[in-house]
C-alpha angles and dihedrals in degrees: 000000000000092000099054100079090054091060090068093060097087089074088077092059095064113120119261122242117252091251092053092048091054092049091050093049091048093045092237094132133034116254095246093053091052097049096045135232096306091063096051098078099059101074092187132000116257113261116258116261113278095018115125111235094217092050091049091054093046095056097083088056090057089052090054090053090053090051092051094052096078090055090058090051092051092055094052098076091058089065092052095055114130123212114264113252116250119246091256092050090051092050091047089053090053094045098095091054090045092054091045093051094046092041087219133088107182127093131163091352092306122119103212114237130148145305093288091060108086096199089055092052090050092054093047092047091055092053090047093050091048087058099040090254093302101151096198093052093044090051093050092049093048091052090050092048093050091049090050091051092050091052099039099034094203092184089062090046088059100042104034113019121089113205129211107269093200088062103036108013115131089006100107139027140164122217123193118205107196122227116275136172088269100050146005123254109297129199124197126190113203123204108188103191091172087073092068109120100183121023095201094047094050101038104019094088101053095186092053091048091050090052092051091046092048091052090053091048091050088053089057092045091050089057090053086060096201091171090070097046116128101179121069122224106274114255106262087348135116116295108233094190101083140102142212125248127200123194112193115201099178110151093003103115088133089076090084096072109018108112093197092058092045091053092048092047093050093049092047093052093049095046098044096044086056100041102034108034122172095004095116122083093181137348122207126197106198132188087019116182113231092240096058096091091120090070093062092041089055092050093054090059095060106028133071119253089248091057094046089056088066092062118098122182114203125190093210130041092215089067093067098085091059090056094057105067116204099015108033090107089068092064122102117278091251087065098045100271138101100234136109123299122270092246090063089068131090123286143171126274120279130195116247111267114251115259118246112268116266116254117264118258096260093049090047093051091046091051093049096045113113115253118232116221112229115223125200 
């Protein structure tokens, strides 16, 4: 009798229909419902002869361990993550290729080197700030600036070139205000456009005007003395290596319509925003005629919003001292201070003015002839 129930077991080995196979594979029906009533009683098949029951039950646990292994491997890369390089570190890494492409490695009196060279880090930080820390844009601008310096050689323009005084004399000066207890060292570049004698002569040759203006800018940069700097620009802090510029437009109402001056101004803004970024702390436009709005409109096209914020138009030159807290009293009297005149400052080299032509022979003889005193 004990062997009879076993004889019914073969019913469970009958092949499944194709519909039932699909349901089982998709999990749509429980296993018992698919196999039929005969398969319900055997809860689990008897282990094969010679197979240890404990080992058979432990096998699914080993499969779970194998499934968990990939999760441990996925977590491993997170531990190996390296810190992302800062924008300045990225630009320093690219510096050798930048110098190679530009075929020039000097800027603002600084020979570009590596991360241990403070003046180099100052230069790179200025280019990064001018481009809101965009490394690709800062790199492109630095390459362009280095190429421009190689071509223009502004250092030579300052040290060797003598400019025409009839065109540019009294037009630009640099004043240095030494460090005191009240303020740090301050540098002011003055552009006195009211000193222009002939618009066409001064602004007609744009290239010549740019060279003169670059020489004056290099004079200011030389006084900054970035090459001797020992402290880097603080991270996200105030840049201490900057200067002030003053453009005086007294008696220059003609600027509104003169196309030569407009062309020179446009070229100057484009060139200097590219070649001298982040060197200005503030820029003042004093004695500004009411109809000179086009100047400021032009600047907004080529300069970043942060740079434009540094620009301050003033209707009267005497208001300038009040804008420079702590050292405004040192400015010239014309600008509200009690200091020395603008013309006592530094300037570029000028060629000696040509001597007046010698008198012709007849005039000379006439001038040297003795005069006879007439007696009554």
